[in-house]
N, C-alpha and C positions, 0 to 999 in steps of 0.2 A: 661551367665543367668545374664540378669538383677536384681538390687538391690530392695528387697521390699520399693516402694513407694518411691524408689528414683529418679533422679532431671531427669525429660523427658523435653529436649530442642529441642523436634523433634514432630513433629506431623502432618501424612501421613492423608493428604488432596485429593489430588487428582492423577486419576488413569491415565493410558495412554494405549495406543495398545501397546501389547504385541509385542516383535520384531519377534519370529517364533513362528505359532498356539501352545496358551496354551493346555497340550493333554488333555482334559476329553469325552471320545468317549459315543456317548450317544445310550443308545442301550433302550429295551425292559421295561417295568415298569421292578424293582428290587423286586426281591421275599425277604423277611424278613431275612432267610438265606439262601444258597445253598443245597443240600441233598447230606451228604458228606460218599460214598460208603467204603466200607473197603480194596479196591486197593488203592484210594484218602488217606487215611489215613499214610497207607504204605508207598503209594511216600510222604505226610511230612515227615513222618519220615526220611525213606533214605535222604531227601535233606538237612535236618536239618542236620544228622552226617556228611555227605557231607559239610554242609557250616562250619558246626563248625571248620573241620581238617582244611578246605582250609584257612581258614579265620583268621590270628591272630596279633597279636599286633604289633608283629615283620615285618611282610608285612606292617602294614599300619601304619607304623613310616613311612616312605619314604614321604608321606604326609602330614606327620607332618614337616618334615626336609623345603619338599616344602611351608607351609604356615609363617613357620623360613623365609626362604629367602626372599619371596614375601613382609613379613614387611619392613626388612634390606631395603630391594631395594626402599620401596615406605612410607620411615619416623618414621618409627618403628610401622604402626599398619595398620590395616584389618580392619579400620570403615567401614561403609553405608555410602556410596558416594564417599569414595576418591579410586583412583588409587588404593592402597590395596586391599579393595575388590572386585574392577572389576577383577584386575588381578586373586586373588584366585574362583571368579565364570568361568572367563575362562579357569584357570587350572580345575575346578571340570568338565565345561562343555565337554572342548575337552577330557578328560579321556572316559565318560559316551557315548560321539558321537561312539567314535570308539568299543566302547564295543558292540555296536546294542541297543541301547535307546532310545526310541523316548524324545529327550531332546527342552526343551524351557528355552529360560528369558521370565519373567513374570517381566514388569516394571510397576515401583510405582512412584509418587513424592511424597517427603515431607518437610516440612519446619524446618526450622532450626530457632532458637529465636538466635537472636544479640544484647546483650545489648549496646547500644549506650550511656545509662550515669545512675546513680546509686545517688543518694546522699539525706539524711536525716537531717535536721537540725530541734531542737528547739527553738520558736521563744520567744515563754514566756511561764513561765514568769523566767523561770533560760535557757539562752540561752545554746547552747552546741549541736555540730554533734554527731549523733550516726552512725556508720558501716549500712550497707543497703545493698540487695543483691535483684535485680528486678526482680519480676514473670516472669518467662519465659513467653515470648508472651506478657507481660501484658499492657493495652492500657497505651499509651505518659499524662505522667502530661502536661497539658497548658504550654510553653515557662515561663521561669522562676519562673518552679515549683507549685506544689497544696499547698496553704496557709489557712489553715483553725483548726480551733480546733479538740481535738481528747475526742470520747466517746470511752471507753471499754465494750469490751462484757463480758458477765455473764461469768465468771470461771466455768465448772461442769464438767460430766464426756464426751459430747461434746460438747466444748467451739464453741462458732459463725458455730453450726451446724443446726440451726434452726431458724427460724425467732425469736421463742419466745425467743433466749437469748440476744436478741435488745429488748430494750424498745420502745415501740413504739412511736416514733417520735424525741426520742432525738438524733436517728443520719441522720438524715435528714440533710444533708449540712457538714457532717462531715466526720472526716477521724477513722476508725473502727478499734480499736487496737483489736487482736484477738491472744487467746493463739493456739497452736499447738495441734494438737491430733483428735483424732477417724473418722471424715470426711477426702477427698481429698481436695486438700488447691485451685482447683477449686470450691470447692461445696463451702469451707466457703469465694472464695471471689464474686460469685455469690449470696450465701444469705445476704451477708452484701450490697449489691449492691440493691438484693428489697427491703432491709431495710431504703432506703437513702442515706446510708455511699456514698459516691463522692470520697476515697480512704480506701485504705485498708495497716495495719501495721500488721504481721503474726511475734510475736514472737515463738520461739523454745521453746517446754518442754524439754530439755538438750543439754549436751555438752555445750561449748566454743564459736561457731560460727553459723552467723547467719540462717535461714534457710533461702533456695534458694528453692521456689515455682515455680507451674507452672500452667497454665488454658489448658495445653494441647494444644491446638488448639486455632489460634488468631482468631477464630469466637466465641470463647468463652469468649472475653475480656472483661469487663464493665469499670472497673474502674482502675487509677494507682494502685498497687499492689506488697509492697517488703515484707522483712523479715528481721528481727531482730535478734539478740543473747535473749537465755533467762534470760541472765542478765539487758539487756538492759530492754526489754519489759518487765520485772518485778519494773522496776525504774521507768519505765515512766508508768508505772499502779499505783505506789503508789504517784504519780507527781499530775498525771489525780484528780484519788480521793480526793486529798486536796484542788483542784480549776480548772479553768480555764486553758486548756494547750494546746498551740497553734504550730502546728510545719507545715515547710516545706518538703510535699513530690514530690521529683523530680525523677520521671523515665524513663526511653524511651528504649522501643526494637524495631528489626527492623526483620520479617519474610520471610528468604531465601529460596526460592523453589530450591529445589534438587535435585536428581534424583536416585534412586536402583533399587537391581532387586533378586528375587529371580531362582532358578534353578530348574526346576521341569524334571523327569525323569519319564519314566515307561517304563515296560514290554509291546511287542508287542503284545505275547499274554497273553492268561488269559482273565476270563470273566470281562466286561467293569459294572458287578450290581452288581461286588464283590470286590470292591480296598483295596488292605490292605495298609494303607499310613504310612509313616515315615518318620520323619525329626529333621534335627538337625541346628542351627542357623550360617550360615557362617562367622557373622559380627563380631569386634571385637571389643573392646572402643580404645575411640582414645588415651587412656593411654601407651597401648602395644600392643604386636603382638598377642594375646586370644591364645596361644597355647592350653591349657587345657580349657579356656571359651573361643571359644567352637572348634577351631582346632582339639579338641579330641575324642566330638560328630562327627562334617563332615569328619574327616578322618577317623573313624570307620565304618560310614556308607558308605561314596566313597566303602572302600575296600568289605566290604559286596556285596554292588550293586555290584562290578566287577568280583567280585567271582558268583554271583549268574548268572551273564550273558557268563560264562567260564561254567555253567551247563545248562539252558537254551537253549545254543545253539546245543544240541547233540540231535539227532531225537529222536520224542517222550517224550520230558523233556518241555515243555511247560508248563506255570504254571497253574492252575486248576482257581484262583483267578488276576485279575492284580495287580502289586504290582508298586506302584507306590514313587518315593525317593522324597525328598526337601530339598533345601537347603536355609533358611530363610536368607534374610536381615531385618537391625532394629531392631533385638531382642532388641539389647542393647538400643535402643531409646526407649523401651515401646512395644514389640510383632508386630511392627510396619508389616513386613512380611508377617505372620501368620497370622493375623488379616487383611490383605485383599485379601488375599487369600480365605478363608474362607465366607468372606462379598459377593465378586465377584460370587461363587457356587450359581447353581439355588438351589431350594426344590430339584430337584431329581437329580442331583451332589449330594448333599450333604446323600439324601438317600445311593447313592451309596457308601460312602466309609463306609467299615464295622468296621473297628478301625483306630487309629491312636496310633502309639512308637514315642515316644520321648526321644532323648539323649543327653543332653548339659551339659556336664561337668561329662565328665567319667574316666579321669586319676587324680584327686587332689593330688596335692603329702603328704597329708595327710588324706588318702582317710577314706572315709566310704561304703560301699557298701549298697545305698537307692534304694530299689525303690519303686513306687509310690503307697500309699497306695488305692490302687482303692477301695475297700468296708469301710473302716474308722474303719475298726478293730484299730485303733490308737486311736480311738475318740477323735486326738484332729485336730483344723481346721476347716477346709472347709470342710469336708464331704463327702458320699463320691461319686464317678464320675458315668455317665450314665451306666446304665445298660450293663454292658459290660468289666468294668474295674475293678470287683472283680477276673471276671477270668481270664482277662490278668495279672492281681498280681499274684494269684495261677499258672498259665503258668510260669511264669518268676522267682517266688519261689523255685515253681518244679525243675525248670533244676537246679538253684543254687544249690537246696538241694542233688539234684546227686551231684552236681560236690565237694559238703561238702565245696563248700563257703557260708560263714556266711554273714547273710544278715539283715535289717531291714528295715518298712515303713519310708516311707517323706510323706508327707501333699500335696496335691493337692493346691497350696498356689497361683497358679496362676500367679509364679513369670517365667516362661518358656514358649513355644508356643505350648504344648498343651492348654492351657487357652482357646484360640478360639474355640479352638476343644468341648473342656468338655461345653461349654457356648451352643454350636449349639447342643448338645446331642449326638455327638460322641465317644462311648468308646475310653480311651485311658488309655495308662502306659509305660511305660520304666524306665528307673537306670538314678542314677546320684552318682554323691562321694562327692559330699559336697562346699561350697562353703566358705562365710565368717563365718560362723558356727562354734563354738570354740566345739571340739570332750573333749569327757567324760574321766571320769577315768574307766566309764566302758567298754565305745567304744572303748578304748587303748586295754583292755585284750579283748576285743573281734577280734580286727582288727589288731592289732600292731596298732604304727606312737606313735604321741605325746598328751599324755592326756593337758588338758587347751592351746595346740595351736589351730589355724584357721584349718578346712580342707583342705581352698587352703591359706595358707598365702601371696601370691602374688595376692590374686583375686583383678582384674577389676586396676591391677598396670604394671607397666614395666619390672616384676619380671617374669610376666606371660611367660616363654622363654621355649623354649624345654629342657632346662637344670632344670625342677622344673615338671616333670611331675612324676609319679608313673605309669611306665609301666608295673606291674603286673596286676594293679588294669584296664590300658590299656586292657591290653590282657580280661582281663576275663568279663568285658563288650562288646569287640567286639563279644566274645563266645556267650552272651546273643542276641546281635544281630541277630547276626547269624540264631542261633537258634528258633528265631520269625520267619524270615524271611519265613525258611524253612517249619515250621510248618503253617504258616497263607497261606503261598503260597497254598496251596492245601488242606488246613484242618481250615474251621471256627467253626466247630460242637461245639467246645470249651465254643464257646462265650455264648450257651444257656444250658450250664448244670448248676447245681445247684454251689455256688461259693464252699461251704462246705460237706466236704464228700467226 
């Protein structure tokens, strides 16, 4: 799971042909939802029970062991574009192909930002050096640096986010000093350039380190840009307020093209007009093997897919609806794989996807059982998901309630691969056991574990290993995956039922 507004050193720009045909069956115009008979509802319940019984954290643990071994053999990680990630995709592909799925790799190119130089010096009136971090994909300064006076943008609730934060005409030919906050790094750079600034210095709103910004895409770069710490930014602003302050901003970056791939598998049977889609990201961060984030979701999804294959190979047991599983790449770099997938769907193919279920981090060592808040009943964050999301939440909550498993809602905050699906109007849901957030006293009383500690103290670190997962949470969430797959493989009628009552 990517950090919210985290450093994005990568941009997906160029798509390539898939290695094998991507599996989008084109059928007759899709109905809003299929008619579900009593027989299909019965088949759904029976399949769900069989899948829950057959799928377990104990069985899926072998996939986590494989991901750990792959990371150990490939520099300690399985990051997108690396040999470790490629080996992970080969492992998933091989098992799914053997199980009888139609499987394909979906390749896409992305750019990685490489910093070549970053230096900031106050030239006058009081010369000194300031630690600076170049924006990812920043436009490079001219040779020798960009020497110009500094002008400070207005500091309000949305500093540097609108043109009226820049006094008319006073930024032309100057380097803008802007405080972090409210809008994206990219927007601040773009607006400063529109205001006439020839460079940007962004200072942090908290902490002691320089802010590391990004324009997300080489094509978005307008002016040289770098970030500094809160203390350095406030000191520079105070100096500018006293009179002309001239600096030399010297940053340079290079965009390096690389390639990675999603793995997509779908059942041979089932209506192509009604696709049940599920996904987990397979890539880790470069800092560690990513066994919880997100080997856990990837392993759980793989285990249920394999158990589903065993069930539907039996005579007369083909699913009513096509089931499509995806293992995304580049999630840690900004949801690149899922964004690429959704972007290249035709309107017809998009409408054929009845729902999307996402499983990202399902074995956190200090877990809470979070269910995505499809109806926004918690009244926090981004609001409800597309029509049908509330019903997905209700189905998952109902299953957990019957198992006596406590749970609570979590916001659709856009931090994982459901984001592109809900933006495309596709109902979504899923579970999550927590990342860098801190467990409350109330949550510790409800779920166990340690209050005042992160749900995953090893989040995005070298400690995210096989030794640091919660096997009970892993097992519980695999049962959730199994139950939802079993129900939706035959019965989508709940998606149109009232969300309450």
